[in-house]
C-alpha atoms as one frame of an Amber mdcrd trajectory, in Angstrom:
protein
 -25.348 -53.881 -52.259 -27.028 -51.875 -49.501 -25.218 -49.428 -47.243 -25.799
 -51.859 -44.365 -24.043 -54.622 -46.308 -21.115 -52.303 -47.069 -20.943 -51.417
 -43.393 -20.706 -55.121 -42.567 -17.795 -55.466 -44.994 -16.039 -52.576 -43.301
 -16.581 -54.063 -39.852 -15.172 -57.352 -41.078 -12.083 -55.579 -42.389 -12.882
 -56.415 -46.005 -11.685 -54.095 -48.753 -14.361 -52.284 -50.734 -14.471 -52.923
 -54.487 -15.608 -50.985 -57.555 -19.282 -51.844 -57.123 -19.138 -50.828 -53.468
 -17.668 -47.491 -54.436 -20.391 -46.922 -56.998 -23.069 -47.798 -54.436 -21.560
 -45.314 -51.983 -21.689 -42.510 -54.543 -25.323 -43.424 -55.281 -26.366 -43.675
 -51.615 -29.201 -41.174 -50.999 -28.673 -40.949 -47.221 -25.775 -38.519 -47.010
 -25.702 -38.500 -43.216 -25.518 -42.286 -43.018 -22.658 -42.223 -45.529 -20.962
 -39.516 -43.483 -21.315 -41.599 -40.337 -19.417 -44.488 -41.962 -16.685 -42.186
 -43.243 -16.409 -40.438 -39.900 -15.984 -43.795 -38.147 -13.154 -44.668 -40.561
 -11.586 -41.265 -39.960 -11.814 -41.515 -36.175 -10.423 -45.053 -36.127  -7.242
 -43.609 -37.655  -7.015 -40.133 -36.160  -9.547 -39.752 -33.366 -10.440 -36.086
 -33.009  -7.141 -34.834 -34.390  -7.349 -32.462 -37.356  -4.143 -31.290 -38.965
  -3.153 -27.946 -40.442   0.112 -26.217 -41.232   1.601 -22.788 -41.693   2.419
 -22.745 -45.378   2.566 -20.384 -48.313   1.413 -20.952 -51.862   3.487 -19.749
 -54.810   3.196 -19.885 -58.591   6.390 -18.926 -60.425   4.756 -18.778 -63.863
   1.287 -19.183 -65.321   2.556 -19.498 -68.897   1.526 -22.953 -70.095   1.440
 -24.561 -73.529  -1.334 -26.957 -72.420  -4.906 -25.856 -73.045  -6.934 -27.667
 -70.374 -10.635 -26.917 -70.713 -11.190 -26.556 -66.944  -8.277 -24.187 -66.303
  -8.682 -20.450 -65.714  -5.137 -19.953 -64.428  -2.844 -20.509 -67.393  -1.883
 -18.242 -70.294  -0.632 -19.774 -73.529   2.097 -17.224 -74.250   4.383 -14.965
 -72.275   2.910 -11.812 -73.812  -0.756 -12.769 -73.306  -2.722 -10.385 -71.054
  -2.461 -11.571 -67.467   0.577 -13.765 -68.015   3.440 -13.635 -65.557   6.791
 -15.247 -64.885   8.535 -14.167 -61.723  12.211 -13.356 -61.430  14.287 -15.394
 -59.046  14.911 -12.356 -56.896  11.202 -11.527 -56.608  10.372 -15.138 -55.723
  13.052 -15.328 -53.067  11.969 -12.000 -51.625   8.383 -13.236 -51.195   9.678
 -16.092 -49.089  12.006 -13.812 -47.142   9.129 -11.424 -46.415   6.777 -14.086
 -45.039   5.917 -12.678 -41.618   5.211 -15.815 -39.583   8.306 -17.552 -38.191
   6.232 -20.735 -37.882   6.297 -21.178 -41.680   7.385 -24.724 -42.526   6.292
 -25.262 -46.159   6.385 -23.583 -49.541   3.903 -25.155 -51.971   4.672 -24.291
 -55.593   2.946 -25.308 -58.830   3.381 -23.701 -62.238   2.298 -23.675 -65.821
   4.244 -25.689 -68.410   6.406 -22.870 -69.710   7.920 -23.867 -73.079  10.924
 -21.535 -72.916  12.414 -21.637 -69.411  15.558 -23.808 -69.109  15.648 -26.589
 -66.538  18.469 -24.838 -64.709  16.098 -21.923 -64.046  13.986 -24.159 -61.799
  17.030 -25.659 -60.075  18.360 -22.215 -59.185  14.911 -21.151 -57.983  14.877
 -24.022 -55.478  18.445 -23.384 -54.340  17.586 -19.772 -53.682  14.550 -20.700
 -51.587  16.791 -22.881 -49.429  19.332 -20.084 -49.056  16.642 -17.675 -47.904
  15.057 -20.114 -45.419  17.270 -23.186 -44.986  14.671 -25.107 -42.970  11.792
 -24.628 -45.405  10.178 -27.751 -46.871   9.774 -27.381 -50.630   6.659 -29.167
 -51.897   6.856 -28.283 -55.570   6.017 -29.389 -59.123   3.059 -31.585 -60.038
   3.540 -34.884 -61.822   2.424 -33.094 -64.987   5.339 -30.678 -64.602   7.815
 -33.505 -63.955   6.585 -35.303 -67.081   6.913 -32.060 -69.058  10.510 -31.555
 -67.841  11.396 -35.142 -68.786  10.060 -34.762 -72.315  11.309 -31.209 -72.830
  14.848 -31.837 -71.612  15.364 -35.474 -72.617  15.532 -37.028 -69.153  13.835
 -39.866 -67.334  11.454 -39.112 -64.485  14.075 -40.368 -62.060  16.752 -38.067
 -63.512  14.447 -35.048 -63.257  13.524 -35.839 -59.667  17.107 -36.501 -58.611
  18.307 -33.182 -59.986  15.441 -31.264 -58.411  16.004 -33.077 -55.127  19.665
 -32.106 -55.181  18.549 -28.493 -55.715  16.227 -28.632 -52.683  12.966 -30.367
 -53.635  11.570 -32.295 -50.647   8.184 -33.612 -51.808   5.571 -33.283 -54.532
   1.994 -31.988 -54.424  -0.764 -34.081 -55.961  -2.096 -31.708 -58.612  -2.546
 -32.653 -62.247  -4.402 -35.914 -61.655  -7.736 -34.427 -62.785  -9.580 -37.647
 -63.748  -7.190 -40.458 -64.662  -9.547 -42.324 -66.999  -8.506 -41.709 -70.641
 -12.078 -41.117 -71.849 -12.318 -38.044 -69.627  -8.714 -36.969 -69.830  -8.639
 -36.716 -73.615 -11.622 -34.351 -73.446 -10.421 -32.007 -70.687  -6.596 -32.180
 -70.808  -5.541 -33.922 -73.986  -2.190 -32.170 -74.427  -0.455 -32.950 -71.142
   0.592 -36.064 -69.194  -1.800 -39.001 -69.405  -3.247 -40.740 -66.379  -0.693
 -43.536 -66.737   2.129 -41.004 -66.913   0.815 -39.192 -63.841   0.951 -42.441
 -61.887   4.381 -43.312 -63.308   5.850 -40.025 -62.070   4.513 -40.632 -58.564
   5.827 -44.191 -58.665   9.275 -42.859 -59.565   9.150 -40.332 -56.721   8.117
 -42.992 -54.224  10.901 -45.300 -55.367  13.355 -42.483 -54.598  11.875 -42.137
 -51.122  10.099 -38.855 -51.935   6.590 -38.559 -50.468   3.788 -37.134 -52.580
   0.111 -36.241 -52.362  -2.626 -37.200 -54.828  -5.809 -35.488 -56.004  -8.979
 -35.817 -58.061 -10.737 -32.955 -59.868 -14.441 -33.810 -59.765 -17.786 -32.277
 -60.662 -17.356 -31.559 -64.391 -17.925 -34.108 -67.205 -16.962 -37.277 -65.338
 -19.364 -39.935 -64.046 -19.385 -41.699 -60.683 -17.833 -44.680 -62.473 -14.899
 -42.485 -63.496 -14.474 -41.267 -59.921 -14.415 -44.787 -58.513 -11.959 -45.911
 -61.194  -9.736 -42.952 -60.319  -9.750 -43.694 -56.590  -8.993 -47.366 -57.118
  -6.079 -46.514 -59.430  -4.608 -44.387 -56.643  -5.246 -47.126 -54.096  -3.474
 -49.669 -56.276  -0.363 -47.506 -56.580  -0.401 -46.877 -52.844  -0.502 -50.636
 -52.243   2.558 -50.935 -54.471   4.657 -48.071 -53.098   3.141 -46.642 -49.907
   4.306 -43.186 -50.937   1.082 -41.161 -50.875   0.692 -39.101 -47.725  -2.634
 -37.448 -48.421  -5.523 -37.403 -50.881  -7.191 -34.095 -51.773 -10.547 -34.047
 -53.606 -10.665 -30.861 -55.674 -14.048 -29.404 -56.618 -14.423 -28.041 -60.157
 -15.021 -24.277 -60.411 -16.580 -23.014 -63.615 -15.643 -19.364 -64.122 -13.290
 -18.140 -66.864 -12.751 -21.510 -68.521 -14.125 -23.575 -71.397 -16.459 -25.570
 -69.138 -18.217 -22.531 -67.726 -21.645 -23.732 -68.885 -21.426 -26.692 -66.501
 -22.773 -26.282 -62.960 -20.320 -26.558 -60.106 -20.633 -29.437 -57.624 -22.919
 -28.759 -54.683 -21.998 -29.044 -51.014 -23.770 -32.407 -50.937 -21.573 -33.697
 -53.762 -18.498 -32.258 -52.043 -19.251 -34.016 -48.756 -20.213 -37.243 -50.533
 -16.915 -37.242 -52.430 -14.877 -36.665 -49.284 -16.729 -39.493 -47.525 -16.394
 -42.022 -50.348 -12.718 -41.141 -50.723 -12.083 -41.922 -47.071 -13.835 -45.281
 -47.356 -12.228 -46.412 -50.623  -8.707 -45.116 -49.965  -8.167 -47.356 -46.978
  -4.378 -47.261 -47.361  -3.899 -43.498 -47.748  -3.343 -42.015 -44.283  -4.899
 -38.576 -44.670  -7.866 -37.007 -46.468  -7.696 -33.249 -46.866 -10.616 -30.824
 -46.896  -8.911 -28.174 -49.008 -10.780 -25.061 -47.897  -9.834 -23.096 -51.024
 -11.594 -25.650 -53.221 -14.548 -26.627 -51.023 -15.192 -23.260 -49.455 -14.551
 -22.621 -45.787 -17.968 -23.751 -44.528 -18.064 -27.025 -46.472 -14.449 -27.792
 -45.572 -15.341 -27.393 -41.905 -18.304 -29.779 -42.299 -16.050 -32.245 -44.133
 -14.157 -32.773 -40.874 -17.193 -34.889 -39.877 -17.377 -36.645 -43.267 -13.994
 -38.340 -43.363 -11.471 -35.508 -43.683  -8.783 -35.059 -41.041  -6.740 -32.228
 -42.561  -7.724 -28.642 -43.393  -4.550 -27.663 -45.328  -2.854 -24.471 -44.192
  -2.605 -20.720 -44.151  -1.760 -20.616 -47.919  -1.570 -16.775 -47.931  -1.833
 -16.203 -51.687  -3.697 -18.694 -53.886  -4.404 -17.767 -57.520  -5.478 -20.922
 -59.387  -8.912 -21.326 -57.802  -9.413 -17.588 -57.514  -8.921 -17.291 -61.274
 -11.829 -19.732 -61.620 -14.129 -17.671 -59.425 -13.428 -18.849 -55.889 -14.664
 -16.284 -53.367 -12.845 -17.661 -50.323 -10.083 -15.553 -48.731  -6.664 -15.563
 -50.396  -5.299 -16.958 -47.162  -6.170 -17.638 -43.541  -4.319 -17.035 -40.318
  -3.199 -19.791 -38.000  -5.727 -18.604 -35.412  -8.567 -18.766 -37.949  -7.721
 -22.366 -38.831  -7.576 -23.297 -35.157 -10.997 -21.705 -34.611 -12.560 -23.625
 -37.514 -11.205 -26.921 -36.225 -12.302 -26.290 -32.646 -15.754 -25.179 -33.757
 -16.088 -28.556 -35.522 -15.389 -30.260 -32.202 -11.938 -31.439 -33.230  -8.434
 -31.150 -31.792  -6.218 -28.740 -33.785  -2.799 -30.209 -34.546  -0.224 -28.030
 -36.270   1.958 -30.238 -38.463   4.837 -30.070 -40.855   4.609 -31.437 -44.405
   5.560 -34.961 -43.312   2.871 -34.889 -40.603   5.359 -34.426 -37.834   3.613
 -32.652 -34.973   4.668 -29.039 -34.429   2.092 -28.341 -31.715  -1.067 -30.062
 -30.508  -3.545 -27.578 -29.118  -6.316 -28.304 -26.615  -9.800 -29.097 -27.788
 -12.393 -26.397 -27.141 -14.474 -26.922 -24.015 -17.576 -26.022 -26.041 -18.364
 -24.786 -29.538 -17.240 -21.205 -29.998 -20.804 -20.000 -30.477 -21.653 -21.302
 -26.994 -18.547 -19.677 -25.561 -19.556 -16.365 -27.106 -22.976 -16.642 -25.456
 -21.316 -17.256 -22.105 -19.093 -14.236 -22.587 -22.070 -12.052 -23.450 -23.971
 -13.272 -20.386 -20.952 -12.668 -18.175 -20.648  -9.136 -19.574 -24.344  -8.488
 -18.892 -23.997  -9.676 -15.298 -20.975  -7.431 -14.822 -22.852  -4.429 -16.159
 -25.830  -5.214 -13.947 -23.568  -5.387 -10.917 -21.984  -2.079 -11.796 -25.431
  -0.538 -12.324 -26.630  -1.894  -8.957 -23.652  -0.422  -7.208
């Protein structure tokens, strides 16, 4: 099917199918694809682009799983580079966060074989004591599955206990590629694709919102990507619990897949665009600047993405795999990126409640800088003439 025929389906309100998704990934005209995705994005959100003031935290990188794409985890506690924080050190990091606008703590961890479940419960309770209003977005579905198996509980029991300790929502990490042919090759010793979806289903049934992701650009094919996106769409049709989808670009340093090339900016933008078009029931598509790089994430705001993530402050997972983006960004820097893309910056909380909507820039910042320089020149000339 041609891109024009797919566009007709979209105009008619028809849902795209597997073959449509494959055609979109194969479409050579990236800008035409971006135009379709941008139209879908603007029909939902107009010029609004969301961001938040959040902090990233990893309590431990000790993990029994040996995923071939991962540069973050260490197999044992005494391996070089391994770390497990103390409760007091973790709570102090939150207490020391300098921006009073902070609304979210985003925590993911390795699958530590020796920490008791109560350790995690007390960690959450302490975060809430330090900052009672903080939203705790913690633990991937892979971690929840690990807790259930390790401590003999159902997914629902794990989530209820963590919720009682302070958990508010779940991030989307750990999805990788859901198809078993890929998953058994890159992450054979952790939760399966079916188990990943089952954990999110359990969270949604408890009224807990979650995000979802896809790690792309390694050994998977376009068919695997489309299958992955349609699996997520099917669960969303069932539960409605996904808030946001985040495409995560593979980085190849310091892991077992380092001989593979990383996805290009074209592949990044294509994946964002196709995700927006296929995931017609997921409200938000995030251009995660840590994964895509700042420049590509900014461009993605015209290829279907309507969220730029947040300040983050201290990210280690992608940096371990060679990411050269900053460890964090300021609120003002995020606002500038959004305005420069011609969008309206909207500061949000984790549930997409609006904290503050800021005005759109009158002109791109580069043009405003030129005006300022010209104004300064005129002022100097006037002074010189005097």
